[in-house]
C-alpha positions in Angstrom: 12.7 -13.6 -9.2 11.4 -14.9 -5.9 8.8 -12.9 -3.9 9.6 -14.8 -0.8 10.7 -12.4 1.9 10.4 -11.7 5.6 6.9 -10.4 6.3 6.9 -7.1 8.2 5.6 -7.1 11.8 4.2 -10.6 11.5 3.4 -11.2 15.1 1.7 -7.8 15.5 -0.2 -8.3 12.2 -1.6 -11.7 13.4 -2.5 -10.3 16.8 -4.4 -7.4 15.2 -6.0 -9.4 12.4 -6.8 -12.3 14.8 -7.8 -14.9 12.1 -9.9 -17.7 13.5 -10.9 -21.1 12.1 -13.5 -20.9 9.4 -13.2 -17.2 8.7 -12.8 -15.4 5.4 -9.7 -13.2 5.3 -8.7 -10.9 2.4 -5.0 -10.2 1.9 -5.3 -7.1 -0.3 -1.5 -7.1 -1.0 -0.6 -10.7 -1.0 2.8 -10.3 -2.6 4.8 -13.5 -1.9 2.2 -14.7 0.7 4.6 -13.9 3.6 1.7 -13.0 5.8 -0.9 -15.2 4.1 0.8 -18.5 4.8 0.4 -17.9 8.5 -3.2 -16.6 8.1 -4.0 -19.8 6.1 -2.8 -22.0 9.0 -5.1 -20.2 11.4 -8.3 -20.2 9.4 -8.1 -23.9 8.5 -10.0 -26.1 6.1 -13.3 -24.3 6.6 -11.7 -20.9 6.1 -11.2 -18.9 2.9 -8.1 -16.8 2.0 -8.5 -14.3 -0.8 -5.2 -12.9 -2.0 -5.1 -9.8 -4.3 -2.1 -8.3 -6.1 -1.6 -6.3 -9.3 1.8 -7.8 -10.0 1.6 -11.2 -11.9 5.1 -12.2 -10.6 3.8 -11.8 -7.1 0.8 -13.9 -7.8 2.9 -16.7 -9.3 5.0 -16.8 -6.2 2.0 -16.7 -3.9 0.4 -19.5 -5.8 3.5 -21.7 -5.3 3.7 -20.9 -1.6 0.0 -21.4 -1.0 -0.3 -24.6 -3.1 -0.6 -26.8 0.0 -2.4 -24.3 2.2 -4.8 -25.9 4.7 -7.7 -23.6 3.6 -9.6 -22.6 0.5 -7.4 -20.1 -1.5 -8.5 -17.7 -4.2 -5.9 -15.5 -5.8 -6.9 -12.6 -7.9 -4.9 -10.3 -10.1 -6.2 -6.8 -9.5 -5.8 -3.5 -7.7 -7.2 -3.3 -4.1 -8.7 0.1 -5.2 -11.3 -2.1 -7.0 -12.0 -4.2 -3.9 -15.7 -3.9 -4.2 -15.8 -5.1 -7.8 -13.3 -7.9 -7.0 -15.4 -9.3 -4.2 -18.6 -8.9 -6.2 -17.1 -10.9 -9.0 -16.0 -13.6 -6.6 -19.5 -13.8 -5.1 -20.9 -14.2 -8.6 -18.5 -17.0 -9.3 -19.2 -18.8 -5.9 -22.9 -18.1 -6.0 -22.9 -16.9 -2.4 -22.2 -13.8 -0.4 -18.7 -13.2 1.0 -18.5 -11.3 4.2 -14.8 -11.0 5.1 -13.8 -11.2 8.8 -10.6 -9.5 8.1 -8.7 -7.3 5.6 -4.9 -6.9 5.5 -3.2 -4.1 3.6 0.6 -3.9 3.3 1.1 -0.7 1.4 4.1 0.4 -0.7 6.6 -1.4 -2.9 7.6 -4.9 -2.0 11.2 -6.0 -1.3 11.3 -8.3 -4.3 10.2 -5.4 -6.6 13.0 -3.3 -5.2 15.5 -6.1 -5.6 14.7 -6.7 -9.3 16.6 -3.8 -10.7 15.0 -4.0 -14.1 11.7 -2.9 -12.7 13.2 0.5 -12.2 12.1 1.0 -8.6 15.5 1.4 -7.0 18.0 4.3 -7.3 20.9 2.0 -6.3 21.2 0.3 -9.7 21.0 1.6 -13.3 18.0 0.2 -15.2 15.1 1.3 -17.4 13.0 4.1 -15.6 9.8 2.1 -15.2 8.3 1.7 -11.7 5.0 0.1 -12.7 3.7 -2.4 -10.2 1.3 -3.7 -12.9 3.3 -4.2 -16.2 0.1 -3.4 -18.1 -0.1 0.2 -16.9 0.3 2.6 -19.8 2.4 5.2 -18.1 5.9 4.7 -16.8 8.1 6.9 -14.7 10.1 7.8 -17.8 6.9 9.0 -19.4 6.2 11.4 -16.5 9.8 12.6 -16.3 10.0 13.3 -20.0 6.6 14.9 -20.6 5.5 16.7 -17.5 6.4 20.4 -17.2 8.5 21.8 -14.4 5.6 22.9 -12.4 3.8 19.6 -12.6 7.1 17.7 -11.8 7.7 19.9 -8.8 4.1 19.2 -7.5 4.6 15.5 -7.9 8.0 15.5 -6.2 6.8 17.8 -3.4 3.4 16.3 -2.7 4.3 12.6 -3.0 7.9 12.7 -1.9 7.8 15.5 0.6 11.1 16.7 -1.0 12.2 20.2 0.0 14.2 20.6 -3.2 11.3 19.6 -5.4 11.3 22.8 -7.6 15.0 22.7 -8.1 15.0 19.0 -9.0 12.2 19.6 -11.5 14.0 22.5 -13.1 17.2 20.4 -13.5 15.2 17.5 -15.0 13.6 19.8 -17.6 16.9 21.4 -18.4 18.7 18.1 -18.7 16.1 16.6 -21.1 16.0 19.8 -23.3 19.8 19.7 -23.7 20.6 16.0 -23.8 17.4 14.2 -24.7 15.0 12.0 -22.8 15.9 10.6 -19.4 15.3 6.9 -19.8 17.2 5.1 -17.0 17.3 5.3 -13.2 21.0 6.1 -13.3 20.4 9.2 -15.5 17.7 10.4 -13.2 19.9 9.9 -10.1 22.7 11.9 -11.7 20.2 14.8 -12.3 19.0 14.7 -8.7 22.5 14.6 -7.3 23.3 17.7 -9.4 20.2 19.5 -8.2 20.4 18.8 -4.5 23.0 21.1 -2.8 26.1 19.4 -1.5 25.4 20.2 2.1 21.9 18.6 1.8 23.4 15.5 0.1 25.6 14.8 3.2 22.6 14.4 5.5 19.8 12.0 5.8 18.8 9.3 3.3 20.0 9.0 -0.3 19.2 12.3 -2.2 17.1 10.4 -4.8 15.0 8.5 -2.3 12.1 11.0 -2.0 12.0 11.7 -5.8 11.9 8.0 -6.6 9.1 7.5 -4.0 7.1 10.4 -5.5 7.4 9.0 -9.1 6.4 5.5 -8.0 3.3 6.8 -6.2 2.4 8.9 -9.2 2.9 6.0 -11.7 0.8 3.6 -9.7 -1.7 6.1 -8.3 -1.0 4.6 -4.9 -2.7 7.2 -2.6 -6.0 7.0 -4.4 -5.9 3.2 -4.1 -5.1 3.4 -0.4 -8.2 5.5 0.3 -10.5 3.6 -2.0 -9.4 0.2 -0.7 -9.7 1.1 3.0 -13.1 2.7 2.5 -14.3 -0.4 0.7 -13.0 -2.7 3.4 -14.8 -0.6 6.1 -18.1 -1.2 4.4 -17.5 -4.8 3.3 -16.3 -6.2 6.5 -18.5 -8.5 8.5 -19.7 -7.4 12.0 -16.6 -7.6 14.2 -14.3 -7.8 11.2 -10.8 -6.5 11.6 -9.0 -4.1 9.2 -5.2 -4.0 9.5 -3.0 -1.6 7.6 0.8 -1.4 7.3 2.0 1.9 6.0 5.6 3.0 5.3 5.5 6.8 5.0 3.4 9.7 6.4 1.3 10.1 3.2 -0.1 6.5 3.5 -0.4 6.7 7.3 -2.3 10.0 7.1 -4.9 8.4 4.9 -5.2 5.4 7.2 -5.8 7.6 10.2 -8.4 9.7 8.2 -10.4 6.7 7.0 -10.4 5.1 10.5 -11.3 8.4 12.2 -14.2 8.9 9.8 -15.5 5.4 10.5 -15.3 6.0 14.2 -16.8 9.5 14.2 -18.9 10.2 11.1 -21.1 12.7 12.8 -21.4 16.0 10.9 -23.3 17.9 13.5 -22.0 21.2 15.0 -19.8 20.2 18.0 -21.7 22.6 20.2 -25.1 21.0 19.4 -26.7 19.3 22.4 -27.3 16.1 20.5 -26.6 14.4 17.2 -29.3 15.0 14.6 -27.4 13.9 11.4 -28.1 10.2 12.2 -24.7 9.0 11.1 -23.5 6.2 13.2 -19.9 4.9 13.7 -19.0 1.9 11.5 -15.7 1.3 13.3 -14.2 1.0 16.7 -10.5 1.5 17.1 -8.3 -1.5 17.7 -5.5 0.5 19.3 -5.0 4.1 20.4 -1.5 4.4 18.8 0.3 3.1 15.8 2.4 0.0 16.5 5.9 0.0 15.2 8.5 -2.7 14.7 10.8 -3.8 17.5 14.4 -2.8 17.5 15.3 -6.5 16.9 13.1 -6.7 13.8 14.5 -3.5 12.4 18.1 -4.8 12.9 17.2 -8.1 11.2 15.1 -6.4 8.4 16.1 -2.7 7.9 13.3 -2.2 5.4 10.8 -2.5 8.2 12.2 0.5 10.0 9.5 3.0 8.8 6.5 0.6 9.2 3.4 1.6 11.2 0.5 -0.7 11.9 -3.0 0.6 12.6 -6.1 -1.5 13.1 -9.8 -1.0 13.5 -12.8 -3.2 14.0 -16.2 -3.1 12.3 -19.0 -2.4 14.7 -21.3 -5.3 15.7 -24.6 -3.6 15.0 -24.4 -2.9 11.3 -27.6 -1.3 10.0 -29.5 -3.1 7.2 -29.5 0.1 5.0 -25.7 0.1 4.7 
């Protein structure tokens, strides 16, 4: 499988990230290096590109594509939730401090992962019910589907998939596995979902299985926890003036991005009616733009998977306090 694919909102990402010669940039979701090859050309021989991904297939593809990059490249297998530890380890290896000038997060599942049916991410082909971004994870989607009770399944599907029929789908899953044994393939799960969702609802909107598959994928990979931890670490680790750019693909991710950026821009805990701030908490971020940037109509037509993307950016303040 090749991880080479069209990077989403490339021109907007590069404008917000604004990589300059000699800078250190961290691509926290390097994938097939679709964004990184362009970042590398801008930071040049004195710059450093750090690429992180939890999928070994993605790192192999990124390594090939960045083999002749005009900058220093360090690729790391890991979860961006552990960004602090990853950078600390790199600093130990290099013997010097790394103060990144930019962080890029491209959340969600990648196109190549969807296209490789045997990974179990897609509801469009029958395959083992897996959904692990990191093959070393212990729990698969099949494990959750076949062990969780109806209430827990409904919570996962409702909270992570924003699915209105979550309780009904969960009941159908539990009933199906009690009568016919474990649900082990994506095709079997799709059949259960189609049976659970009323016919009128199936005729509207996206594929009836889309939200349930999203929910299970998020649960398997603990994606929302990673989004928050990774962003919060980037806010604290960025150099003065460093840029943090996040691409999200559904409201759950985007909500966390907004929360983390708002907290960085307005951390004050004082009563709003107080005449002056006494908590002493100072902003760590300034906003890069007032509204989320979305793909152009031309990009969505050329790359339909970009249709739900939202880009938000923030900048680390210049006067960072020493005690941070």
